[in-house]
MIVOVEX-584877 format. One record per atom (N, C-alpha, C): residue number from 1; x, y, z. Coordinates in nm, 2 decimals, decimal comma, padded with zeros to 4 digits. Atoms other than C-alpha are relative to their C-alpha. Last residue first. Layout:
// MIVOVEX-584877
 seq      x      y      z
 NUM      X      Y      Z
...
This chain:
// MIVOVEX-584877
 seq      x      y      z
 115  00,07 -00,11  00,08
 115  00,28  00,48 -03,56
 115  00,08  00,13  00,01
 114 -00,05 -00,01  00,14
 114  00,51  00,19 -03,46
 114 -00,06  00,11 -00,08
 113 -00,15  00,01  00,01
 113  00,31  00,10 -03,15
 113  00,04  00,01 -00,15
 112 -00,04  00,14  00,02
 112 -00,05  00,24 -03,17
 112  00,15 -00,02 -00,01
 111 -00,02  00,04  00,14
 111 -00,08  00,60 -03,05
 111  00,03 -00,15  00,00
 110  00,13  00,05  00,06
 110 -00,24  00,68 -02,71
 110  00,02 -00,05 -00,14
 109  00,03  00,13 -00,06
 109  00,10  00,70 -02,53
 109 -00,13 -00,05 -00,05
 108 -00,06  00,11  00,07
 108  00,21  00,97 -02,77
 108 -00,04 -00,14  00,05
 107  00,10  00,10  00,04
 107 -00,04  01,22 -02,64
 107  00,06 -00,12 -00,07
 106  00,03 -00,02  00,15
 106  00,20  01,52 -02,64
 106 -00,10 -00,11 -00,04
 105  00,06 -00,13  00,03
 105  00,18  01,54 -02,26
 105 -00,03  00,02 -00,14
 104  00,14  00,01 -00,04
 104  00,25  01,17 -02,24
 104 -00,07  00,13 -00,02
 103  00,07  00,08  00,10
 103  00,56  01,21 -02,45
 103 -00,15 -00,02  00,04
 102  00,02 -00,09  00,12
 102  00,68  01,50 -02,23
 102 -00,08 -00,08 -00,11
 101  00,10 -00,11 -00,03
 101  00,63  01,29 -01,91
 101 -00,03  00,08 -00,12
 100  00,13  00,06 -00,01
 100  00,81  00,98 -02,06
 100 -00,11  00,11  00,03
  99  00,05  00,04  00,13
  99  01,10  01,19 -02,18
  99 -00,14 -00,06  00,00
  98  00,05 -00,12  00,07
  98  01,14  01,36 -01,84
  98 -00,05 -00,04 -00,14
  97  00,12 -00,06 -00,06
  97  01,16  01,02 -01,67
  97 -00,05  00,12 -00,07
  96 -00,02 -00,06 -00,13
  96  01,41  00,87 -01,91
  96 -00,13  00,06  00,05
  95  00,01 -00,15 -00,01
  95  01,31  00,64 -02,18
  95  00,02  00,05  00,13
  94 -00,13 -00,06  00,00
  94  01,44  00,28 -02,18
  94  00,00  00,15  00,00
  93 -00,08  00,04 -00,12
  93  01,12  00,12 -02,08
  93  00,13  00,06  00,01
  92 -00,06 -00,12 -00,05
  92  00,91  00,31 -02,34
  92  00,10 -00,03  00,12
  91 -00,11 -00,03  00,09
  91  00,83 -00,01 -02,53
  91  00,07  00,13  00,04
  90 -00,11  00,08 -00,04
  90  00,61 -00,12 -02,24
  90  00,13  00,04 -00,08
  89 -00,03  00,11  00,08
  89  00,37  00,17 -02,31
  89  00,13 -00,07  00,04
  88 -00,11 -00,04  00,09
  88  00,29  00,39 -02,01
  88  00,04 -00,13 -00,08
  87 -00,06  00,13  00,04
  87 -00,05  00,35 -01,85
  87  00,11  00,03 -00,11
  86 -00,04 -00,01  00,14
  86 -00,11  00,69 -01,67
  86  00,06 -00,14 -00,04
  85 -00,09  00,12  00,03
  85 -00,30  00,67 -01,35
  85  00,03  00,01 -00,15
  84  00,00  00,08  00,12
  84 -00,44  01,02 -01,26
  84  00,09 -00,12  00,00
  83 -00,07  00,12 -00,03
  83 -00,54  01,23 -00,97
  83 -00,01 -00,09 -00,12
  82  00,01  00,11  00,09
  82 -00,63  01,59 -01,04
  82  00,08 -00,12  00,04
  81 -00,12  00,06  00,05
  81 -00,68  01,85 -00,77
  81 -00,03 -00,11 -00,10
  80 -00,08 -00,09  00,09
  80 -00,92  02,10 -00,63
  80  00,13 -00,06 -00,05
  79  00,06 -00,13  00,04
  79 -01,04  01,87 -00,36
  79  00,09  00,09 -00,08
  78 -00,08 -00,12  00,03
  78 -00,94  01,51 -00,30
  78 -00,10  00,12 -00,03
  77  00,09 -00,10 -00,05
  77 -01,04  01,17 -00,16
  77  00,07  00,14 -00,02
  76 -00,03 -00,14 -00,01
  76 -00,88  00,90 -00,37
  76 -00,11  00,08  00,07
  75  00,11 -00,05 -00,08
  75 -00,85  00,53 -00,39
  75  00,03  00,14  00,04
  74 -00,01 -00,14 -00,05
  74 -00,64  00,40 -00,67
  74 -00,12  00,04  00,07
  73  00,13 -00,05 -00,05
  73 -00,61  00,02 -00,72
  73  00,03  00,14  00,05
  72 -00,03 -00,13 -00,07
  72 -00,33 -00,10 -00,94
  72 -00,13  00,06  00,04
  71  00,10 -00,11 -00,01
  71 -00,40 -00,46 -01,04
  71  00,06  00,11  00,08
  70 -00,01 -00,07 -00,12
  70 -00,17 -00,74 -01,18
  70 -00,10  00,13  00,01
  69 -00,11 -00,09  00,00
  69 -00,30 -00,92 -01,49
  69  00,00  00,07  00,14
  68 -00,11  00,05 -00,08
  68 -00,53 -01,22 -01,43
  68  00,12  00,09  00,01
  67  00,04  00,06 -00,12
  67 -00,77 -01,12 -01,71
  67  00,12 -00,07  00,07
  66  00,07  00,12  00,02
  66 -00,60 -00,90 -01,96
  66 -00,04 -00,06  00,13
  65  00,00  00,09 -00,11
  65 -00,49 -00,54 -01,94
  65 -00,08 -00,13 -00,04
  64 -00,03  00,13  00,06
  64 -00,44 -00,36 -02,27
  64  00,00 -00,11  00,10
  63  00,04  00,11 -00,09
  63 -00,61 -00,04 -02,17
  63  00,02 -00,13 -00,06
  62  00,05  00,12  00,07
  62 -00,42  00,22 -02,37
  62 -00,03 -00,11  00,10
  61 -00,09  00,08  00,08
  61 -00,37  00,55 -02,18
  61 -00,07 -00,12 -00,06
  60 -00,02 -00,05  00,13
  60 -00,55  00,72 -01,89
  60  00,10 -00,10 -00,08
  59 -00,11  00,08  00,06
  59 -00,70  00,61 -01,56
  59  00,01  00,03 -00,15
  58  00,02  00,07  00,12
  58 -00,90  00,89 -01,39
  58  00,12 -00,09 -00,03
  57 -00,09  00,12 -00,03
  57 -00,95  01,10 -01,08
  57 -00,03 -00,09 -00,12
  56  00,03  00,13  00,07
  56 -01,09  01,45 -01,12
  56  00,09 -00,11  00,04
  55 -00,12  00,06  00,05
  55 -01,11  01,80 -00,96
  55 -00,04 -00,13 -00,08
  54 -00,06 -00,09  00,09
  54 -01,37  02,04 -00,82
  54  00,14 -00,05 -00,05
  53  00,07 -00,13  00,00
  53 -01,45  01,80 -00,54
  53  00,08  00,10 -00,08
  52 -00,08 -00,12  00,04
  52 -01,32  01,45 -00,61
  52 -00,09  00,12  00,00
  51  00,09 -00,11 -00,03
  51 -01,45  01,14 -00,44
  51  00,08  00,12 -00,02
  50 -00,04 -00,13 -00,04
  50 -01,26  00,85 -00,60
  50 -00,12  00,09  00,04
  49  00,12 -00,04 -00,09
  49 -01,25  00,49 -00,68
  49  00,04  00,13  00,06
  48  00,00 -00,13 -00,06
  48 -01,01  00,40 -00,97
  48 -00,13  00,02  00,08
  47  00,13 -00,02 -00,06
  47 -00,93  00,05 -01,08
  47  00,01  00,13  00,08
  46  00,01 -00,12 -00,09
  46 -00,64 -00,01 -01,31
  46 -00,14  00,02  00,04
  45  00,14 -00,04 -00,02
  45 -00,54 -00,34 -01,46
  45  00,00  00,12  00,09
  44  00,04  00,01 -00,15
  44 -00,17 -00,35 -01,55
  44 -00,15  00,04  00,00
  43  00,02  00,14 -00,04
  43 -00,11 -00,43 -01,92
  43 -00,04 -00,02  00,14
  42  00,12  00,05  00,07
  42  00,05 -00,10 -02,00
  42 -00,02 -00,14  00,04
  41 -00,01  00,06  00,14
  41  00,31 -00,01 -01,74
  41 -00,13 -00,04 -00,06
  40 -00,01  00,15 -00,01
  40  00,23  00,22 -01,45
  40  00,01 -00,05 -00,14
  39 -00,05  00,05  00,13
  39  00,29  00,60 -01,40
  39  00,01 -00,15  00,01
  38 -00,06  00,13 -00,02
  38  00,09  00,75 -01,11
  38  00,03 -00,06 -00,14
  37 -00,01  00,08  00,12
  37  00,03  01,12 -01,13
  37  00,07 -00,13  00,03
  36 -00,07  00,13 -00,03
  36 -00,09  01,32 -00,83
  36 -00,01 -00,08 -00,13
  35  00,02  00,12  00,08
  35 -00,18  01,69 -00,89
  35  00,08 -00,12  00,05
  34 -00,13  00,06  00,06
  34 -00,20  01,95 -00,62
  34 -00,03 -00,12 -00,08
  33 -00,08 -00,09  00,08
  33 -00,46  02,16 -00,44
  33  00,14 -00,06 -00,04
  32  00,06 -00,13  00,04
  32 -00,60  01,95 -00,16
  32  00,10  00,07 -00,08
  31 -00,07 -00,12  00,02
  31 -00,52  01,59 -00,07
  31 -00,09  00,12 -00,05
  30  00,08 -00,09 -00,07
  30 -00,58  01,23  00,02
  30  00,06  00,14 -00,01
  29 -00,03 -00,14  00,02
  29 -00,45  00,97 -00,21
  29 -00,10  00,08  00,08
  28  00,10 -00,08 -00,07
  28 -00,45  00,59 -00,13
  28  00,05  00,15 -00,01
  27 -00,05 -00,13 -00,02
  27 -00,26  00,37 -00,37
  27 -00,11  00,09  00,05
  26  00,10 -00,10 -00,03
  26 -00,33  00,00 -00,35
  26  00,07  00,13  00,03
  25 -00,05 -00,11 -00,09
  25 -00,09 -00,24 -00,52
  25 -00,12  00,10  00,02
  24  00,07 -00,13  00,01
  24 -00,18 -00,57 -00,67
  24  00,07  00,10  00,09
  23  00,08 -00,01  00,12
  23 -00,04 -00,92 -00,76
  23 -00,08  00,13 -00,01
  22  00,14  00,04 -00,03
  22  00,09 -00,97 -00,41
  22 -00,09  00,00 -00,12
  21 -00,01  00,13 -00,05
  21  00,46 -00,95 -00,52
  21 -00,14 -00,06  00,03
  20  00,12  00,01 -00,09
  20  00,40 -00,65 -00,74
  20  00,00 -00,14  00,05
  19  00,04  00,14  00,00
  19  00,75 -00,58 -00,89
  19 -00,11 -00,02  00,10
  18  00,04  00,07 -00,13
  18  00,79 -00,22 -00,97
  18 -00,04 -00,14 -00,02
  17 -00,09  00,11 -00,02
  17  00,97 -00,10 -01,29
  17 -00,03 -00,08  00,13
  16 -00,04  00,07  00,12
  16  00,70  00,12 -01,43
  16  00,09 -00,12  00,02
  15  00,01  00,14 -00,03
  15  00,56  00,21 -01,09
  15  00,04 -00,09 -00,12
  14 -00,04  00,08  00,12
  14  00,66  00,58 -01,10
  14  00,00 -00,15  00,04
  13 -00,04  00,13 -00,05
  13  00,48  00,80 -00,85
  13  00,02 -00,10 -00,12
  12 -00,02  00,08  00,12
  12  00,48  01,17 -00,94
  12  00,04 -00,14  00,06
  11 -00,06  00,13 -00,02
  11  00,33  01,37 -00,65
  11  00,01 -00,07 -00,13
  10  00,03  00,10  00,10
  10  00,25  01,74 -00,64
  10  00,07 -00,13  00,03
   9 -00,12  00,06  00,05
   9  00,22  02,01 -00,38
   9 -00,04 -00,10 -00,11
   8 -00,07 -00,10  00,07
   8 -00,03  02,25 -00,21
   8  00,13 -00,06 -00,06
   7  00,05 -00,13 -00,03
   7 -00,14  01,98  00,04
   7  00,09  00,10 -00,07
   6 -00,04 -00,11  00,08
   6 -00,09  01,62 -00,06
   6 -00,07  00,13  00,04
   5  00,07 -00,11 -00,06
   5 -00,10  01,30  00,15
   5  00,06  00,13 -00,06
   4 -00,04 -00,13  00,04
   4  00,00  01,00 -00,06
   4 -00,09  00,11  00,07
   3  00,09 -00,11 -00,05
   3 -00,03  00,65  00,09
   3  00,06  00,14 -00,04
   2 -00,07 -00,13  00,01
   2  00,12  00,35 -00,09
   2 -00,10  00,11  00,04
   1  00,08 -00,12  00,00
   1  00,00  00,00  00,00
   1  00,09  00,12  00,00
């Protein structure tokens, strides 16, 4: 379990190289005024349960998860903030952290491989 408490700040949580021994990870976010971005590999199931006041909580990217895939569970209570899980393509494994963030901002994670 990962717990993120945010007040006037931001959190970037990179799970791309994580090994989920129990088959799942639960991320609990409680905060006000600040974004939380969780970066996970494509193929990981994402479950989002949230109460957001003047904000959002969402799973983004290509949903390629199959039955039996590991699970990332996001539970959020937030106000005035965005909480997102970003599914990062497996082919981006060698990209640096800034390269991944810039590519996601450009929407490259939504393109089919090789496009």
